[in-house]
C-alpha positions in Angstrom: -11.3 -2.7 -16.0 -10.7 -2.7 -12.3 -8.9 0.2 -10.9 -6.8 -1.1 -8.6 -3.7 -4.0 -8.6 -4.2 -7.7 -7.3 -1.5 -9.1 -5.2 0.0 -10.9 -8.1 0.3 -7.7 -10.3 2.0 -6.1 -7.1 4.4 -9.1 -6.9 5.0 -8.5 -10.7 5.5 -5.1 -10.7 8.4 -5.4 -7.9 9.9 -8.1 -8.8 10.0 -7.9 -12.9 11.2 -4.4 -13.1 14.9 -3.8 -12.9 16.1 -1.6 -10.2 19.7 -1.5 -10.5 20.7 2.2 -10.9 20.3 5.1 -8.1 17.4 6.4 -9.6 15.4 2.9 -10.1 16.5 2.4 -6.6 15.0 5.2 -5.2 12.0 4.8 -6.9 11.6 1.4 -5.6 11.4 2.3 -2.1 9.7 4.9 -3.2 6.9 3.0 -4.7 7.1 0.0 -1.7 6.7 2.2 0.9 3.4 4.3 -0.9 2.5 0.4 -1.3 3.1 -1.0 2.3 1.3 2.7 3.8 -1.3 3.4 1.7 0.6 7.2 1.3 -1.0 9.4 -1.4 1.8 10.7 -4.0 1.5 14.0 -1.9 2.3 12.8 1.6 5.0 10.6 0.0 6.9 13.4 -1.8 6.9 15.5 1.2 8.7 12.7 3.8 11.6 13.7 5.7 13.7 11.1 7.3 13.3 12.7 10.4 9.3 11.6 9.9 10.5 8.2 10.5 10.8 6.1 14.0 12.9 3.4 13.8 12.4 2.3 16.8 8.5 2.0 17.3 8.0 1.7 13.5 6.0 4.5 13.0 5.7 7.1 10.2 4.6 10.7 11.2 2.9 12.3 7.9 3.0 15.8 7.6 1.4 16.8 4.8 -1.7 14.6 4.9 -4.7 15.7 2.7 -6.4 19.0 3.8 -3.3 19.7 5.7 -3.6 17.4 8.6 -1.2 15.1 9.9 -1.2 11.5 10.8 1.1 8.8 11.9 1.2 5.3 9.9 2.6 2.0 11.4 5.1 0.4 9.0 6.0 -3.3 9.2 9.5 -4.4 9.9 9.6 -5.2 6.7 9.3 -1.6 5.1 11.2 -0.2 8.4 14.5 -2.2 7.3 13.6 -1.1 3.7 13.8 2.6 4.7 17.2 1.6 6.4 18.9 0.1 3.5 17.5 3.5 1.7 19.1 5.7 3.8 22.7 4.1 3.5 22.0 4.3 -0.1 21.0 7.9 -0.3 23.7 9.6 2.3 23.1 13.4 1.2 23.9 15.9 3.8 21.4 17.3 6.2 19.0 14.4 5.6 16.9 15.0 8.1 15.7 17.9 7.1 16.0 17.3 3.0 12.8 15.4 1.6 13.5 11.8 1.9 13.1 11.4 -1.7 14.4 13.8 -4.4 15.5 14.3 -8.0 18.9 14.8 -9.0 19.2 18.2 -8.4 18.0 17.8 -4.5 14.5 19.3 -5.0 11.3 17.1 -4.2 10.0 15.0 -6.7 7.1 15.8 -9.2 4.1 13.8 -8.9 3.5 14.1 -12.6 7.5 12.5 -13.1 6.5 10.4 -10.7 3.5 8.8 -12.5 5.2 9.0 -16.2 8.2 6.6 -14.3 5.0 4.2 -12.5 3.7 3.8 -15.8 6.9 3.1 -17.8 7.2 0.2 -14.5 3.9 -1.1 -15.3 4.6 -1.7 -19.1 7.7 -3.6 -18.3 6.3 -5.7 -15.7 3.6 -6.8 -18.3 0.8 -4.8 -16.6 -1.7 -3.5 -19.1 -4.1 -1.8 -16.8 -4.7 1.7 -16.8 -4.3 2.7 -13.3 -2.6 5.6 -11.8 0.1 6.0 -8.9 -2.8 6.5 -6.6 -3.6 3.1 -7.2 -1.4 1.8 -4.9 -3.4 2.9 -2.1 -6.9 1.4 -3.6 -4.7 -1.9 -4.1 -3.1 -2.2 -0.2 -6.8 -1.3 0.5 -8.4 -4.2 -1.2 -5.5 -6.4 0.1 -6.0 -5.4 3.9 -9.8 -6.4 3.6 -9.9 -9.5 1.4 -7.3 -10.7 4.3 -10.1 -10.3 7.0 -9.0 -6.7 8.5 -11.8 -5.0 10.0 -12.9 -1.5 7.5 -12.5 0.5 10.2 -8.6 -0.4 10.9 -8.3 0.4 7.4 -9.9 3.4 7.7 -7.6 4.7 10.0 -4.6 3.4 8.2 -5.7 5.5 5.5 -6.4 8.6 7.3 -9.9 8.5 6.2 -12.2 11.0 8.2 -15.3 8.9 7.1 -15.8 5.4 6.7 -18.0 6.2 3.4 -14.4 7.1 1.8 -13.0 3.7 3.2 -15.7 2.0 1.5 -15.5 3.3 -1.8 -11.8 1.9 -1.8 -12.6 -1.2 -0.4 -16.0 -2.4 -2.9 -16.1 -5.6 -3.5 -17.7 -7.5 -6.7 -19.7 -10.8 -6.1 -17.4 -13.2 -6.6 -15.2 -11.3 -4.2 -18.0 -11.3 -1.7 -18.6 -14.9 -2.0 -14.8 -15.7 -1.5 -15.1 -13.7 2.0 -18.4 -15.2 3.2 -17.1 -18.6 2.3 -13.8 -18.1 4.6 -15.5 -16.0 7.7 -19.1 -17.3 7.5 -19.5 -19.4 11.2 -21.7 -21.5 8.8 -19.2 -22.3 5.9 -16.2 -22.3 8.9 -18.5 -25.1 10.6 -19.9 -26.8 7.4 -18.3 -30.4 8.4 -20.0 -30.1 11.8 -23.8 -28.7 9.7 -23.4 -31.4 7.7 -22.7 -34.2 10.1 -25.4 -33.0 12.2 -28.2 -33.0 9.5 -26.6 -36.4 8.8 -26.8 -38.3 11.7 -29.4 -36.0 13.7 -32.5 -37.8 11.8 -34.3 -40.7 13.1 
């Protein structure tokens, strides 16, 4: 069983769950941010509002792997969603506190988020045994499938070497065939080649 979620499963995850209560809304925005920005769990729980630049659509990750920092671009969609979440949260001194917190105002625990994630998977009818980290695997696969160069994906995920990115984006034979049919120059100009072969003979 593949260790990532398909586009359809991602859609089901967000559409088939209830996000009405406050903590559910918090989880919704947290999971949405993780998927759209390819974040690790440790990175998302350390985010503060001051790390978000709404004007440029950039997110400053201060707790990246290995103690490093990086900047992640955000889409207009996720930027607007974060604005909505901040309006809902409205806790004091928000810029200095963690963006996503528990009932006591403390930083969320990774194991608790993982447990919640598995519960949402079940409610969405997704039976794959995947972890919360698989949001990161999934967006990498989806970006590659959309035709984004693997070097850009490497930068997006904050990988130091392209080998790390290659593991996330490994393709099976069926996916490789589909990609070749979409991007191979001979496939793109198939009609032209067929016409040449049909009428180029004497």
